[in-house]
KOLVEX-734993 format. One record per residue (C-alpha): z, x, y; residue in three letters. Coordinates in steps of 0.05 Angstrom, whole numbers, padded with zeros to 5 digits, always signed. Each point is the difference from the previous one (the first is absolute). Last residue first. Layout:
ZXYAla
...
END
This chain:
+01611+00509+03441Leu
-00017-00008+00079Ala
-00034-00058-00014Thr
+00041-00034-00048Arg
+00058+00001+00057Arg
-00041-00021+00055Arg
-00016-00055-00044Leu
+00076-00014-00002Arg
+00007+00001+00063Arg
-00057-00043+00025Val
+00023-00065-00046Phe
+00087+00018+00010Lys
-00028-00008+00082Tyr
-00054-00065-00028Leu
+00071-00029-00028Gly
+00049+00010+00068Tyr
-00063-00033+00042Leu
+00003-00060-00048Thr
+00077-00001-00001Pro
+00018+00009+00071Arg
+00072+00010+00020Leu
+00018+00048-00072Val
+00067+00024-00009Leu
-00018+00071-00034Asp
+00052+00043-00043Trp
-00005+00071-00007Ala
+00035+00024-00056Gly
+00094-00006-00025Ala
+00019+00062-00001Tyr
+00020+00054-00050Glu
+00043+00063+00012Ile
-00010+00049-00046Ala
+00039+00056-00034Arg
+00013+00074+00023Gly
-00009+00062-00037Gly
-00055+00056+00040Phe
-00046-00016-00049Ser
-00013-00072+00016Gln
-00045+00028+00063Lys
-00052+00043-00043Phe
+00005-00049-00061Arg
-00018-00058+00056Thr
-00052+00050+00052Phe
-00044+00004-00070Gly
+00010-00072-00022Ala
-00028-00030+00065Trp
-00063-00003-00019His
-00012-00046-00060Arg
+00079-00027-00003Gln
-00015-00019+00085Gln
-00065-00034-00028Asp
+00034-00042-00062Leu
+00039-00022+00053Gln
-00048-00022+00063Trp
-00038-00052-00062Pro
+00075-00018-00023His
+00030+00000-00057Val
+00023-00067-00036Gly
+00067+00004-00036Ala
+00027-00054+00025Ala
+00064+00010+00045Glu
+00073-00005-00030Gly
+00028+00020+00050Gly
-00004+00077-00013Ser
-00061+00013-00051Arg
+00032+00009-00060Pro
+00028+00067-00033Thr
-00037+00061-00028Ala
+00029+00056+00033Glu
-00054+00047+00053Tyr
-00037+00048-00012Val
-00009+00069+00031Val
-00053+00047-00041Thr
+00016+00063-00030Glu
-00024-00018-00066Asp
+00058-00006-00035Glu
+00012-00057+00051Ala
+00059+00006+00051Lys
+00041-00053+00020Arg
-00008-00031+00071Ala
+00084-00006+00030Gln
+00024-00041+00029Gly
+00053-00015-00056His
+00002-00061-00022Pro
-00078+00004-00019Ser
-00059-00014+00049Val
-00039-00036+00008Ile
-00060-00032-00046Ala
-00054-00056+00012Gly
-00058+00050+00003Ser
+00037+00040+00058Arg
-00022+00012+00072Pro
-00038+00062+00012Ala
+00048+00037+00056Ile
+00012-00013+00080Gly
+00047+00029+00031Trp
+00046+00075+00005Phe
+00056-00028+00017Asn
+00055+00053+00011Tyr
+00072-00036+00005Arg
+00061+00021+00032Arg
-00031+00014+00060Cys
+00072+00041+00050Gly
-00065+00049+00031Leu
+00034+00063-00051Ala
-00034-00044-00057Lys
-00053-00018+00033Ala
-00011+00069+00003Arg
+00018+00031-00071Arg
-00046-00060-00021Met
-00065+00030+00031Ile
+00022+00066-00014Glu
-00013-00033-00083Trp
-00073-00046+00030His
-00022+00066+00024Met
+00019+00050-00064Leu
-00027-00053-00042His
-00064-00002+00041Pro
-00017+00079+00001Ala
-00002+00011-00083Met
-00025+00070+00017Val
-00045-00019-00051Asp
-00046-00048+00052Arg
-00020+00062+00027Tyr
-00070-00042+00026Gln
-00010-00069+00005Ala
+00043-00020+00053Ala
+00051-00047+00007Ser
+00019-00067+00046Gly
+00040-00046+00016Gly
+00020-00067+00035His
+00062-00051+00000Leu
+00066+00055-00033Tyr
+00054-00051+00020Val
+00071+00023+00024Ala
+00056-00043-00013Glu
+00056-00016+00047Arg
-00023-00037+00054Gly
-00067+00029+00010Phe
-00031+00068-00001Phe
-00077-00005-00029Leu
-00031+00068-00032Ile
-00074-00001+00019Phe
-00007+00064-00066Ala
-00052+00063+00001Ala
-00016+00048-00064Ala
-00041+00069+00001Leu
-00007+00015+00068Val
-00017+00070+00000Asp
+00022+00067+00026Gly
+00019+00026-00058Arg
+00036-00054-00023Tyr
+00025-00066+00051Gln
+00029-00066-00032Ala
-00001-00037+00070Cys
+00057-00059+00016Phe
-00020-00050+00054Ile
+00050-00040+00042Arg
+00013-00078-00001Ala
+00062-00032+00048Gln
+00010-00074-00020Pro
+00046-00035+00051Lys
+00074-00003-00021Val
-00006+00061-00035Phe
+00059+00027+00011Pro
-00007+00054+00007Pro
-00044+00042+00034Thr
-00065+00028-00013Pro
-00019+00051+00047Ala
-00079+00022+00018Glu
-00017-00083-00008Val
-00063-00030-00032Leu
+00003-00081-00008Phe
-00028-00037+00051His
-00065+00056+00010Glu
+00001+00025-00074Ala
-00008-00081-00024Met
-00054-00013+00050Leu
-00035+00053-00009Glu
+00008-00009-00082Tyr
-00034-00065+00010Tyr
-00057+00018+00050Arg
-00022+00044-00048Pro
-00012-00059-00041Asp
+00032-00005-00054His
-00003+00035-00073Met
-00041-00019-00062Arg
+00012+00043-00068Phe
-00063+00041-00039Gly
+00045+00072-00004Glu
-00039+00038+00038Arg
-00018-00031+00063Glu
+00070-00037-00006Gly
+00038+00066+00003Thr
-00061+00036+00046Lys
+00035-00056+00047Arg
+00071+00012-00014Leu
-00015+00073+00014Leu
-00031-00013+00071Asp
+00046-00063+00025Arg
+00071+00058-00019Phe
-00038+00058+00042Val
-00021-00040+00053Lys
+00073-00033-00001Phe
+00040+00065-00006Gly
+00008+00010+00072Ala
+00034-00071+00007Ala
+00063+00026-00029Gly
+00002+00049-00059Met
+00044+00022-00053Glu
-00033+00060-00043Ile
+00009+00018-00071Ile
-00009+00066-00027Glu
-00026+00025-00067Val
+00014+00064-00006Gly
-00034+00006-00089His
+00084-00007-00019Arg
+00012-00055+00033Gln
-00059-00037-00032Ala
+00022+00015-00066Leu
+00069-00020+00024Arg
-00021-00083+00015Ile
-00050+00012-00061Asn
+00061+00024-00043Tyr
+00039-00069+00030Arg
-00060-00046-00020Thr
-00012+00036-00064Lys
+00075-00023-00023Pro
-00016-00085+00034His
+00047-00003+00064Met
+00070-00024-00008Gly
+00035+00061-00009Thr
-00032+00015+00065Leu
+00028-00052+00039Val
+00067+00003-00037Asp
+00010+00073+00013Arg
-00024-00032+00082Glu
+00057-00018-00004Ser
+00005-00077+00000Val
-00022-00061+00059Asp
-00071+00033-00003Leu
-00027-00074-00048Asp
-00074+00013-00025Val
-00042-00063+00014Val
-00064-00017-00030Trp
-00033-00061+00038Thr
-00032-00063-00049Thr
-00036-00060+00035Glu
-00037+00053+00042Pro
-00020-00019+00080Gln
-00052-00039+00014Val
-00001-00035-00062Pro
-00054-00042-00037Thr
+00016-00086-00005Thr
+00055-00041-00026Arg
-00018-00065+00025Leu
+00050-00045+00044Phe
+00018-00076-00023Gly
+00070-00001+00003Ala
-00003+00003-00082Ala
-00021+00062+00003Ala
+00033+00041+00056Phe
+00071-00030-00046Glu
-00028+00034-00054Arg
-00008+00073+00030Arg
+00062+00002+00022Arg
+00025+00033-00065Glu
-00045+00059+00033Pro
+00043+00014+00042Ser
-00003-00002+00074Trp
-00021+00040+00045Phe
-00046-00049+00027Pro
-00083+00015+00005Glu
-00021-00075+00029Phe
-00067-00008+00018Arg
-00021-00056+00052Val
-00073-00047-00012Phe
-00058-00018+00036Val
+00019+00007+00075Leu
-00044-00019+00043Ser
+00011-00081+00010Pro
+00072+00017+00024Leu
+00038-00067-00010Ala
+00013+00019-00075Thr
+00047+00040+00027Leu
+00049-00052+00018Gln
+00024-00007-00080Ala
+00030+00077-00004Leu
+00067-00019+00002Gly
-00014-00053-00063Leu
-00034+00065-00034Lys
+00048+00046+00008Leu
+00048-00054-00018Glu
-00027-00004-00060Val
-00015+00070-00017Pro
+00077+00015+00021Gly
+00043+00021+00062Val
+00060+00039-00009Glu
-00022+00054+00047Gly
-00062+00052+00003Val
-00071-00029+00001Pro
-00024+00059-00003Gly
-00035+00038-00045Arg
-00062+00012+00043Ser
-00014-00067+00021Val
-00078-00010+00016Gly
-00022-00047+00044Ala
-00081-00028-00021Tyr
-00049+00007+00052Ser
-00072-00046+00009Phe
-00053+00021+00065Gly
-00047+00003-00043Phe
+00009+00052-00051Pro
+00080+00006-00009Leu
+00043+00036+00039Pro
+00062+00023-00002Met
+00079-00027+00025Cys
+00065+00040-00003Val
END
């Protein structure tokens, strides 16, 4: 996908690609012809590859950069019984699910009819919590391309549904769920400020898992969580519980022998994503790490100017 830059320049973004048996060196050689395009400044890759391959990218001359897709995601395996899924959750999460059920929270699944409710709640959540949102057209395009009235497996092509948690006529939580392959992905969601004591989001995600499992999905992907500051999860794939009721990781060396340096965007995510990271991890599951975002620079001078402007804007926004 080509993305515009000022003054008629652009960059190409490859999200979760490339696929197949190709390494960074072969990738760089194969893209050498792109230097003939005078307006293209760089190509950005965010592959499905594991963190162990970061050294390959660096050795081939790629530059690590701020990711668009999360470097770490949190997944709950669904190819076990519902009882086992519940057992893997934190006890307080199971309690909150039962509490929402006792309060009479209803979970409603919708197609296009639910988009406005989802969009409005997402906007209110962003304003309240202070997180940055995409342009409204981004969400409209997602709805146009993916929302269906009845999800039909197998999900060779992405299909999406909107789930809402309703209480006393008010929508307290909403989620945009994408079904693709054998996975259900929680792409975007929002929650209301009122009636937080009825724990509607907990029940909503549990019912989404049950629905995904019934449709043949093998895992529920909560999508992004905060990076882990040079630690990886325990061999059991579970975050352990600290006495202060925060979820932490087993202290083990960073995978791939990578240096323990922390990038600025990782510090930002650790600070701003801590709350929903704890929420997602409370459902049990495991982390999946990716190699991150890497730029193949085609126009070094223009790329340096682009990075300088980005840093300047970042400091201004703080």
